N, CA, C and O atoms as CSV, one atom per row, in Angstrom:
chain,resi,resn,atom,element,x,y,z
A,1,MET,N,N,99.589,92.039,50.484
A,1,MET,CA,C,100.556,93.111,50.701
A,1,MET,C,C,99.959,94.217,50.312
A,1,MET,O,O,98.827,94.249,49.830
A,2,LYS,N,N,100.782,95.310,50.524
A,2,LYS,CA,C,100.231,96.667,50.301
A,2,LYS,C,C,101.752,97.490,49.891
A,2,LYS,O,O,102.722,97.144,50.566
A,3,SER,N,N,101.968,98.510,48.863
A,3,SER,CA,C,103.158,99.124,48.803
A,3,SER,C,C,103.043,100.716,48.922
A,3,SER,O,O,102.165,101.440,48.453
A,4,GLN,N,N,103.982,101.008,49.552
A,4,GLN,CA,C,104.070,102.489,49.835
A,4,GLN,C,C,105.637,103.115,49.396
A,4,GLN,O,O,105.979,104.136,49.993
A,5,ASP,N,N,106.526,102.575,48.446
A,5,ASP,CA,C,107.565,103.161,47.712
A,5,ASP,C,C,108.253,103.814,48.874
A,5,ASP,O,O,107.588,104.639,49.501
A,6,PRO,N,N,109.410,103.587,49.234
A,6,PRO,CA,C,110.347,102.675,49.175
A,6,PRO,C,C,109.663,101.508,50.171
A,6,PRO,O,O,110.508,100.703,50.562
A,7,LEU,N,N,108.400,101.272,50.625
A,7,LEU,CA,C,108.318,100.592,51.596
A,7,LEU,C,C,107.298,99.656,51.254
A,7,LEU,O,O,106.537,100.133,50.412
A,8,VAL,N,N,106.871,97.955,51.766
A,8,VAL,CA,C,106.117,97.205,51.450
A,8,VAL,C,C,105.693,96.773,52.425
A,8,VAL,O,O,106.536,96.651,53.313
A,9,PHE,N,N,104.348,96.364,52.751
A,9,PHE,CA,C,104.014,95.595,54.151
A,9,PHE,C,C,103.355,94.249,53.657
A,9,PHE,O,O,102.402,94.337,52.882
A,10,VAL,N,N,103.732,93.210,53.994
A,10,VAL,CA,C,103.480,91.872,53.880
A,10,VAL,C,C,102.637,91.058,55.008
A,10,VAL,O,O,103.078,91.104,56.157
A,11,GLY,N,N,101.870,90.579,54.843
A,11,GLY,CA,C,101.095,89.827,55.891
A,11,GLY,C,C,100.713,88.403,55.541
A,11,GLY,O,O,100.690,88.114,54.345
A,12,SER,N,N,100.363,87.337,56.577
A,12,SER,CA,C,100.140,85.698,55.996
A,12,SER,C,C,99.292,85.502,57.090
A,12,SER,O,O,99.599,86.018,58.164
A,13,LEU,N,N,98.014,84.667,56.959
A,13,LEU,CA,C,97.693,83.902,57.855
A,13,LEU,C,C,97.873,82.162,58.006
A,13,LEU,O,O,97.377,81.626,57.015
A,14,SER,N,N,98.193,81.604,58.550
A,14,SER,CA,C,98.169,80.135,58.221
A,14,SER,C,C,97.545,79.378,59.350
A,14,SER,O,O,97.333,80.026,60.375
A,15,TYR,N,N,97.215,78.110,59.332
A,15,TYR,CA,C,96.407,76.920,59.745
A,15,TYR,C,C,97.070,75.753,59.263
A,15,TYR,O,O,97.319,75.622,58.064
A,16,ALA,N,N,97.458,74.650,60.359
A,16,ALA,CA,C,98.080,73.637,60.168
A,16,ALA,C,C,97.415,72.846,60.995
A,16,ALA,O,O,97.508,73.003,62.212
A,17,ALA,N,N,96.391,71.559,60.256
A,17,ALA,CA,C,95.658,70.648,60.965
A,17,ALA,C,C,96.507,69.224,60.888
A,17,ALA,O,O,96.843,68.557,59.910
A,18,ASN,N,N,96.692,69.052,62.117
A,18,ASN,CA,C,97.576,67.863,62.579
A,18,ASN,C,C,96.717,66.920,62.844
A,18,ASN,O,O,95.815,67.134,63.653
A,19,LEU,N,N,96.873,65.497,62.096
A,19,LEU,CA,C,96.401,64.537,62.310
A,19,LEU,C,C,96.559,63.404,63.081
A,19,LEU,O,O,97.592,62.744,62.966
A,20,GLU,N,N,95.497,63.011,64.018
A,20,GLU,CA,C,95.596,61.975,64.645
A,20,GLU,C,C,96.349,60.719,64.601
A,20,GLU,O,O,96.636,60.327,63.470
A,21,ASP,N,N,96.693,60.075,65.501
A,21,ASP,CA,C,97.896,59.069,64.930
A,21,ASP,C,C,97.715,57.920,66.010
A,21,ASP,O,O,97.645,58.297,67.180
A,22,LYS,N,N,97.636,56.621,65.759
A,22,LYS,CA,C,97.746,55.794,66.849
A,22,LYS,C,C,99.423,55.129,67.300
A,22,LYS,O,O,100.281,54.604,66.591
A,23,GLU,N,N,99.402,55.351,68.379
A,23,GLU,CA,C,101.244,55.276,68.627
A,23,GLU,C,C,101.185,54.048,69.769
A,23,GLU,O,O,100.429,54.527,70.614
A,24,ALA,N,N,101.437,53.208,70.068
A,24,ALA,CA,C,102.146,52.165,70.681
A,24,ALA,C,C,100.417,51.638,71.602
A,24,ALA,O,O,100.126,51.255,72.735
A,25,GLY,N,N,99.733,51.889,70.440
A,25,GLY,CA,C,97.953,51.353,71.128
A,25,GLY,C,C,97.371,52.831,71.909
A,25,GLY,O,O,96.348,52.775,72.592
A,26,ARG,N,N,97.775,53.528,71.816
A,26,ARG,CA,C,97.134,55.401,71.712
A,26,ARG,C,C,96.959,55.805,70.778
A,26,ARG,O,O,97.586,55.635,69.732
A,27,THR,N,N,95.797,56.604,71.053
A,27,THR,CA,C,95.344,57.491,69.994
A,27,THR,C,C,96.115,58.847,70.252
A,27,THR,O,O,95.752,59.363,71.309
A,28,VAL,N,N,97.000,59.503,69.629
A,28,VAL,CA,C,97.552,60.552,69.997
A,28,VAL,C,C,97.114,61.632,68.670
A,28,VAL,O,O,97.253,61.378,67.473
A,29,ASP,N,N,96.610,62.761,69.212
A,29,ASP,CA,C,96.180,64.033,68.380
A,29,ASP,C,C,97.124,64.946,68.838
A,29,ASP,O,O,97.215,65.360,69.994
A,30,PRO,N,N,97.854,65.257,67.849
A,30,PRO,CA,C,98.779,66.661,68.677
A,30,PRO,C,C,98.241,68.110,68.492
A,30,PRO,O,O,99.031,69.019,68.746
A,31,GLY,N,N,96.963,68.431,68.072
A,31,GLY,CA,C,96.490,69.306,68.261
A,31,GLY,C,C,96.754,70.436,66.932
A,31,GLY,O,O,97.835,70.314,66.356
A,32,ASN,N,N,96.094,71.187,66.589
A,32,ASN,CA,C,96.199,72.144,65.158
A,32,ASN,C,C,96.729,73.489,65.964
A,32,ASN,O,O,96.749,73.821,67.150
A,33,GLN,N,N,97.209,74.177,64.546
A,33,GLN,CA,C,98.510,75.496,64.867
A,33,GLN,C,C,97.780,76.838,64.024
A,33,GLN,O,O,97.134,76.672,62.989
A,34,VAL,N,N,97.934,77.752,64.458
A,34,VAL,CA,C,97.242,78.984,64.166
A,34,VAL,C,C,98.393,80.061,63.912
A,34,VAL,O,O,99.011,80.269,64.956
A,35,GLY,N,N,98.852,80.792,62.848
A,35,GLY,CA,C,99.950,82.000,62.596
A,35,GLY,C,C,99.227,82.720,61.717
A,35,GLY,O,O,98.468,82.612,60.754
A,36,VAL,N,N,99.886,83.682,62.594
A,36,VAL,CA,C,99.619,85.150,61.870
A,36,VAL,C,C,101.421,85.560,61.717
A,36,VAL,O,O,102.177,85.173,62.608
A,37,ASN,N,N,102.000,86.403,60.452
A,37,ASN,CA,C,103.256,87.003,59.767
A,37,ASN,C,C,102.981,88.307,59.736
A,37,ASN,O,O,102.209,88.515,58.799
A,38,LEU,N,N,103.257,89.331,60.342
A,38,LEU,CA,C,103.311,90.613,59.720
A,38,LEU,C,C,104.948,91.234,59.801
A,38,LEU,O,O,105.830,91.221,60.660
A,39,SER,N,N,104.814,91.766,58.427
A,39,SER,CA,C,106.321,92.330,58.432
A,39,SER,C,C,106.385,93.510,57.219
A,39,SER,O,O,105.535,93.493,56.329
A,40,SER,N,N,107.433,94.519,57.245
A,40,SER,CA,C,107.412,94.992,56.124
A,40,SER,C,C,109.311,95.420,55.920
A,40,SER,O,O,110.198,95.450,56.773
A,41,ILE,N,N,109.346,95.643,54.715
A,41,ILE,CA,C,110.340,95.633,53.880
A,41,ILE,C,C,110.623,96.847,52.956
A,41,ILE,O,O,109.847,97.068,52.027
A,42,LEU,N,N,111.818,97.732,53.192
A,42,LEU,CA,C,112.348,98.517,53.052
A,42,LEU,C,C,113.497,98.821,52.178
A,42,LEU,O,O,114.631,98.641,52.622
A,43,ALA,N,N,113.321,99.261,50.987
A,43,ALA,CA,C,114.370,99.238,49.875
A,43,ALA,C,C,115.131,100.450,50.120
A,43,ALA,O,O,114.691,101.600,50.106
A,44,VAL,N,N,116.715,99.941,50.423
A,44,VAL,CA,C,117.228,101.088,50.722
A,44,VAL,C,C,118.401,101.407,49.643
A,44,VAL,O,O,119.495,101.954,49.775
A,45,SER,N,N,117.779,100.883,48.602
A,45,SER,CA,C,118.895,101.040,47.356
A,45,SER,C,C,118.473,99.963,46.192
A,45,SER,O,O,118.247,98.782,46.455
A,46,PRO,N,N,118.402,100.470,44.993
A,46,PRO,CA,C,117.788,99.265,43.703
A,46,PRO,C,C,118.471,97.574,43.933
A,46,PRO,O,O,118.151,96.514,43.394
A,47,GLU,N,N,119.308,97.828,44.755
A,47,GLU,CA,C,119.676,96.097,45.004
A,47,GLU,C,C,119.937,95.593,46.387
A,47,GLU,O,O,120.612,94.628,46.744
A,48,THR,N,N,119.217,96.504,47.122
A,48,THR,CA,C,119.520,95.851,48.844
A,48,THR,C,C,118.002,96.277,49.444
A,48,THR,O,O,117.310,97.131,48.891
A,49,SER,N,N,117.565,95.510,50.730
A,49,SER,CA,C,116.556,95.629,51.482
A,49,SER,C,C,116.413,95.229,52.559
A,49,SER,O,O,116.552,94.026,52.781
A,50,LEU,N,N,116.031,96.291,53.751
A,50,LEU,CA,C,116.031,95.505,54.975
A,50,LEU,C,C,114.554,95.095,55.192
A,50,LEU,O,O,113.683,95.746,54.616
A,51,GLY,N,N,114.220,94.046,55.996
A,51,GLY,CA,C,112.971,93.828,56.697
A,51,GLY,C,C,113.280,93.740,58.039
A,51,GLY,O,O,114.290,93.565,58.720
A,52,PHE,N,N,111.768,93.965,58.254
A,52,PHE,CA,C,111.275,93.726,60.217
A,52,PHE,C,C,110.160,93.050,59.840
A,52,PHE,O,O,109.388,93.202,58.893
A,53,GLY,N,N,110.216,92.089,60.956
A,53,GLY,CA,C,108.454,91.111,61.276
A,53,GLY,C,C,108.721,90.587,62.187
A,53,GLY,O,O,109.799,90.431,62.760
A,54,VAL,N,N,107.230,90.106,62.498
A,54,VAL,CA,C,106.891,89.403,63.978
A,54,VAL,C,C,106.070,88.343,63.787
A,54,VAL,O,O,105.056,88.634,63.152
A,55,GLU,N,N,106.171,87.119,64.149
A,55,GLU,CA,C,105.770,86.044,64.025
A,55,GLU,C,C,105.272,85.496,64.953
A,55,GLU,O,O,105.960,85.151,65.913
A,56,LEU,N,N,104.103,85.306,64.901
A,56,LEU,CA,C,103.482,84.640,65.961
A,56,LEU,C,C,102.544,83.370,65.554
A,56,LEU,O,O,101.923,83.413,64.492
A,57,SER,N,N,102.443,82.142,66.488
A,57,SER,CA,C,101.634,81.156,66.215
A,57,SER,C,C,101.071,80.460,67.637
A,57,SER,O,O,101.561,80.882,68.684
A,58,PHE,N,N,100.172,79.527,67.692
A,58,PHE,CA,C,99.549,79.084,68.397
A,58,PHE,C,C,99.207,77.941,68.302
A,58,PHE,O,O,98.302,77.544,67.569
A,59,SER,N,N,100.011,77.140,69.165
A,59,SER,CA,C,99.438,75.590,69.044
A,59,SER,C,C,98.178,74.950,70.100
A,59,SER,O,O,98.490,75.144,71.274
A,60,ASN,N,N,96.979,74.312,69.960
A,60,ASN,CA,C,96.306,73.223,70.761
A,60,ASN,C,C,96.896,72.809,71.504
A,60,ASN,O,O,98.117,72.958,71.462
A,61,GLU,N,N,96.142,71.943,72.745
A,61,GLU,CA,C,97.063,70.873,73.369
A,61,GLU,C,C,97.064,69.749,72.906
A,61,GLU,O,O,96.390,69.572,71.892
A,62,THR,N,N,97.463,69.146,73.213
A,62,THR,CA,C,97.620,67.592,72.748
A,62,THR,C,C,96.993,66.503,73.297
A,62,THR,O,O,97.407,66.225,74.422
A,63,ASP,N,N,96.211,65.865,72.904
A,63,ASP,CA,C,95.326,65.129,73.349
A,63,ASP,C,C,95.711,63.212,73.028
A,63,ASP,O,O,95.806,62.738,71.896
A,64,VAL,N,N,95.834,62.601,74.014
A,64,VAL,CA,C,96.426,61.131,74.360
A,64,VAL,C,C,94.966,60.553,74.824
A,64,VAL,O,O,94.388,60.938,75.840
A,65,ASP,N,N,94.450,59.544,73.896
A,65,ASP,CA,C,93.512,58.685,74.240
A,65,ASP,C,C,92.142,59.800,74.905
A,65,ASP,O,O,91.586,59.604,75.986
A,66,GLY,N,N,91.790,61.065,73.854
A,66,GLY,CA,C,90.934,61.915,74.731
A,66,GLY,C,C,91.011,62.667,75.703
A,66,GLY,O,O,90.015,63.301,76.052
A,67,GLN,N,N,92.489,62.803,76.530
A,67,GLN,CA,C,92.830,63.490,77.395
A,67,GLN,C,C,93.740,64.208,77.016
A,67,GLN,O,O,94.648,63.837,76.273
A,68,GLU,N,N,93.579,65.542,77.575
A,68,GLU,CA,C,94.303,67.020,77.404
A,68,GLU,C,C,95.451,66.555,77.998
A,68,GLU,O,O,95.342,65.559,78.713
A,69,ILE,N,N,96.796,67.192,77.820
A,69,ILE,CA,C,97.765,66.915,78.339
A,69,ILE,C,C,97.688,68.534,78.858
A,69,ILE,O,O,97.406,69.556,78.233
A,70,ALA,N,N,97.984,68.359,79.978
A,70,ALA,CA,C,97.974,70.223,80.343
A,70,ALA,C,C,99.644,70.492,80.074
A,70,ALA,O,O,100.744,69.942,80.119
A,71,GLY,N,N,99.140,71.426,79.845
A,71,GLY,CA,C,100.847,72.313,79.445
A,71,GLY,C,C,101.497,71.959,77.726
A,71,GLY,O,O,102.625,72.182,77.284
A,72,SER,N,N,100.449,71.420,77.129
A,72,SER,CA,C,101.396,70.762,75.933
A,72,SER,C,C,100.913,71.921,74.721
A,72,SER,O,O,101.396,71.790,73.596
A,73,ASP,N,N,99.862,73.148,75.019
A,73,ASP,CA,C,99.608,74.034,74.179
A,73,ASP,C,C,100.799,75.121,73.879
A,73,ASP,O,O,101.789,74.672,74.457
A,74,GLY,N,N,101.017,75.911,73.462
A,74,GLY,CA,C,102.068,77.059,73.492
A,74,GLY,C,C,102.077,78.281,72.277
A,74,GLY,O,O,101.577,78.247,71.153
A,75,LEU,N,N,102.593,79.012,72.736
A,75,LEU,CA,C,102.359,80.337,72.092
A,75,LEU,C,C,103.949,80.966,71.943
A,75,LEU,O,O,104.772,81.241,72.816
A,76,SER,N,N,104.014,81.075,70.430
A,76,SER,CA,C,105.570,80.984,69.818
A,76,SER,C,C,105.140,82.519,69.427
A,76,SER,O,O,104.069,82.908,68.961
A,77,GLY,N,N,106.494,83.382,69.819
A,77,GLY,CA,C,106.507,84.780,69.274
A,77,GLY,C,C,108.048,84.988,68.608
A,77,GLY,O,O,109.058,84.752,69.271
A,78,VAL,N,N,108.083,85.336,67.578
A,78,VAL,CA,C,109.497,85.990,67.064
A,78,VAL,C,C,109.640,87.094,66.558
A,78,VAL,O,O,108.867,87.418,65.656
A,79,LEU,N,N,110.638,87.964,66.978
A,79,LEU,CA,C,110.986,89.251,66.267
A,79,LEU,C,C,112.057,88.484,65.101
A,79,LEU,O,O,112.936,87.646,65.303
A,80,GLU,N,N,111.549,89.207,63.660
A,80,GLU,CA,C,112.531,89.038,62.533
A,80,GLU,C,C,113.303,90.061,61.925
A,80,GLU,O,O,112.489,90.835,61.421
A,81,LEU,N,N,114.665,90.531,61.675
A,81,LEU,CA,C,115.422,90.900,61.144
A,81,LEU,C,C,116.028,90.555,59.627
A,81,LEU,O,O,116.641,89.502,59.450
A,82,GLY,N,N,115.850,91.360,58.717
A,82,GLY,CA,C,116.141,90.633,57.488
A,82,GLY,C,C,117.176,91.566,56.570
A,82,GLY,O,O,117.238,92.781,56.755
A,83,LEU,N,N,117.920,90.940,55.642
A,83,LEU,CA,C,118.520,91.712,54.644
A,83,LEU,C,C,118.723,90.675,53.520
A,83,LEU,O,O,119.015,89.479,53.546
A,84,GLY,N,N,118.410,91.746,52.296
A,84,GLY,CA,C,117.792,90.964,50.989
A,84,GLY,C,C,118.633,91.979,50.180
A,84,GLY,O,O,118.488,93.202,50.193
A,85,THR,N,N,119.828,91.030,49.245
A,85,THR,CA,C,120.565,91.990,47.930
A,85,THR,C,C,120.439,90.998,46.842
A,85,THR,O,O,120.419,89.774,46.971
A,86,VAL,N,N,120.364,91.615,45.869
A,86,VAL,CA,C,120.430,91.303,44.354
A,86,VAL,C,C,122.296,90.987,43.969
A,86,VAL,O,O,123.195,91.821,43.865
A,87,LEU,N,N,122.361,89.415,43.826
A,87,LEU,CA,C,123.462,89.054,43.242
A,87,LEU,C,C,123.850,89.393,41.776
A,87,LEU,O,O,124.747,90.066,41.266
A,88,THR,N,N,122.859,88.689,41.327
A,88,THR,CA,C,122.724,88.743,39.878
A,88,THR,C,C,121.279,89.457,39.410
A,88,THR,O,O,120.493,89.980,40.200
A,89,PRO,N,N,121.103,89.372,38.019
A,89,PRO,CA,C,119.716,89.831,37.946
A,89,PRO,C,C,118.638,88.548,37.960
A,89,PRO,O,O,117.478,88.592,37.551
A,90,SER,N,N,119.249,87.524,38.474
A,90,SER,CA,C,118.141,86.332,38.633
A,90,SER,C,C,118.970,85.862,39.743
A,90,SER,O,O,119.409,84.760,39.413
A,91,THR,N,N,119.356,86.167,40.824
A,91,THR,CA,C,119.753,85.797,42.045
A,91,THR,C,C,119.539,86.556,43.133
A,91,THR,O,O,119.921,87.703,42.902
A,92,LEU,N,N,119.056,86.421,44.324
A,92,LEU,CA,C,118.604,87.064,45.380
A,92,LEU,C,C,119.298,86.489,46.402
A,92,LEU,O,O,119.184,85.264,46.463
A,93,LEU,N,N,120.137,87.131,47.405
A,93,LEU,CA,C,120.813,86.481,48.354
A,93,LEU,C,C,119.995,86.949,50.064
A,93,LEU,O,O,120.440,87.910,50.691
A,94,SER,N,N,118.932,86.200,50.549
A,94,SER,CA,C,118.155,86.515,51.742
A,94,SER,C,C,119.170,86.332,53.189
A,94,SER,O,O,120.157,85.601,53.099
A,95,ILE,N,N,118.893,86.963,54.366
A,95,ILE,CA,C,119.470,86.433,55.241
A,95,ILE,C,C,118.669,86.904,56.284
A,95,ILE,O,O,118.718,88.133,56.263
A,96,THR,N,N,117.894,86.466,57.263
A,96,THR,CA,C,117.290,86.610,58.223
A,96,THR,C,C,117.399,86.076,59.709
A,96,THR,O,O,117.376,84.867,59.942
A,97,ALA,N,N,117.515,87.006,60.679
A,97,ALA,CA,C,117.527,86.399,62.174
A,97,ALA,C,C,116.605,86.668,62.580
A,97,ALA,O,O,115.852,87.437,61.982
A,98,GLY,N,N,116.282,86.080,63.875
A,98,GLY,CA,C,115.108,86.044,64.318
A,98,GLY,C,C,115.686,85.932,66.325
A,98,GLY,O,O,116.774,85.696,66.851
A,99,MET,N,N,114.436,86.210,66.829
A,99,MET,CA,C,115.012,86.320,68.331
A,99,MET,C,C,113.523,86.177,68.946
A,99,MET,O,O,112.694,87.062,68.733
A,100,GLY,N,N,113.182,84.917,69.794
A,100,GLY,CA,C,112.088,84.671,70.584
A,100,GLY,C,C,111.793,85.685,71.224
A,100,GLY,O,O,112.792,86.347,71.505
A,101,PHE,N,N,110.424,86.288,71.742
A,101,PHE,CA,C,110.010,86.951,72.797
A,101,PHE,C,C,108.864,86.294,73.736
A,101,PHE,O,O,108.176,86.860,74.586
A,102,THR,N,N,108.858,84.733,73.275
A,102,THR,CA,C,107.588,84.405,74.292
A,102,THR,C,C,108.388,82.793,75.011
A,102,THR,O,O,109.375,82.361,74.415
A,103,GLU,N,N,108.004,82.229,75.938
A,103,GLU,CA,C,108.757,80.964,76.141
A,103,GLU,C,C,108.811,80.108,75.620
A,103,GLU,O,O,109.633,79.269,75.988
A,104,ASP,N,N,107.894,79.821,74.375
A,104,ASP,CA,C,107.757,78.519,73.428
A,104,ASP,C,C,108.348,78.944,72.751
A,104,ASP,O,O,108.604,78.124,71.869
A,105,ALA,N,N,108.982,80.245,72.520
A,105,ALA,CA,C,109.891,80.388,70.920
A,105,ALA,C,C,111.200,79.823,70.826
A,105,ALA,O,O,111.516,79.384,71.932
A,106,PRO,N,N,112.009,79.667,70.055
A,106,PRO,CA,C,113.184,79.540,69.673
A,106,PRO,C,C,113.850,81.273,70.441
A,106,PRO,O,O,113.446,82.433,70.371
A,107,ASP,N,N,114.965,80.625,71.093
A,107,ASP,CA,C,115.819,81.978,71.724
A,107,ASP,C,C,116.318,82.740,70.383
A,107,ASP,O,O,116.239,83.964,70.285
A,108,PHE,N,N,116.826,81.931,69.380
A,108,PHE,CA,C,117.315,82.924,68.226
A,108,PHE,C,C,117.256,81.857,67.189
A,108,PHE,O,O,117.559,80.717,67.540
A,109,ARG,N,N,116.796,82.147,65.582
A,109,ARG,CA,C,117.151,81.357,64.431
A,109,ARG,C,C,117.836,82.125,63.607
A,109,ARG,O,O,117.965,83.303,63.940
A,110,LEU,N,N,118.495,81.627,62.230
A,110,LEU,CA,C,118.894,82.040,62.016
A,110,LEU,C,C,119.053,81.826,60.477
A,110,LEU,O,O,120.034,81.092,60.352
A,111,GLY,N,N,118.415,82.202,58.949
A,111,GLY,CA,C,117.927,81.696,57.409
A,111,GLY,C,C,118.364,82.305,57.053
A,111,GLY,O,O,118.541,83.476,57.388
A,112,PHE,N,N,119.025,81.200,55.469
A,112,PHE,CA,C,119.433,81.949,54.513
A,112,PHE,C,C,118.529,81.117,53.687
A,112,PHE,O,O,117.855,80.103,53.871
A,113,SER,N,N,118.872,82.279,52.285
A,113,SER,CA,C,118.016,81.426,51.256
A,113,SER,C,C,118.530,82.070,49.755
A,113,SER,O,O,118.777,83.259,49.955
A,114,LEU,N,N,118.694,81.835,48.810
A,114,LEU,CA,C,119.271,81.810,47.920
A,114,LEU,C,C,118.061,81.460,46.546
A,114,LEU,O,O,118.141,80.521,45.754
A,115,PRO,N,N,117.041,82.474,46.590
A,115,PRO,CA,C,116.513,82.064,45.117
A,115,PRO,C,C,116.800,82.459,43.770
A,115,PRO,O,O,117.056,83.609,43.413
A,116,ILE,N,N,116.739,81.354,42.980
A,116,ILE,CA,C,117.169,81.643,41.631
A,116,ILE,C,C,116.089,81.556,40.579
A,116,ILE,O,O,115.237,80.668,40.548
A,117,ARG,N,N,116.179,82.407,39.845
A,117,ARG,CA,C,114.744,82.595,38.728
A,117,ARG,C,C,115.720,82.053,37.312
A,117,ARG,O,O,116.787,82.467,36.860
A,118,PHE,N,N,114.844,81.003,36.910
A,118,PHE,CA,C,115.594,80.248,35.724
A,118,PHE,C,C,114.880,80.789,34.164
A,118,PHE,O,O,115.304,80.336,33.101
């Protein structure tokens, strides 16, 4: 995280190791996933912020009994826009909308979160 008031830059890297499993007498290895997320958050008032970001993730090919399944790998890219607003001193409402820009990404996604500090 890097701050340049009223702007904050956020980035993250992720790695998911999917374990292989036996299914109907076959060994299935779904492949691992690597991701990166870069975004910025702009404070437009003391209570409200706007967010802009991009999320990319790559999935390896799936193996069945040691054979790679062609076309089972993927690259997912999503452009996200968000709005956050303080409802009470301990509650924030965050709404995000995402639009996929790669073939393997969802066309559209919508997220709501309501973090509450106790």
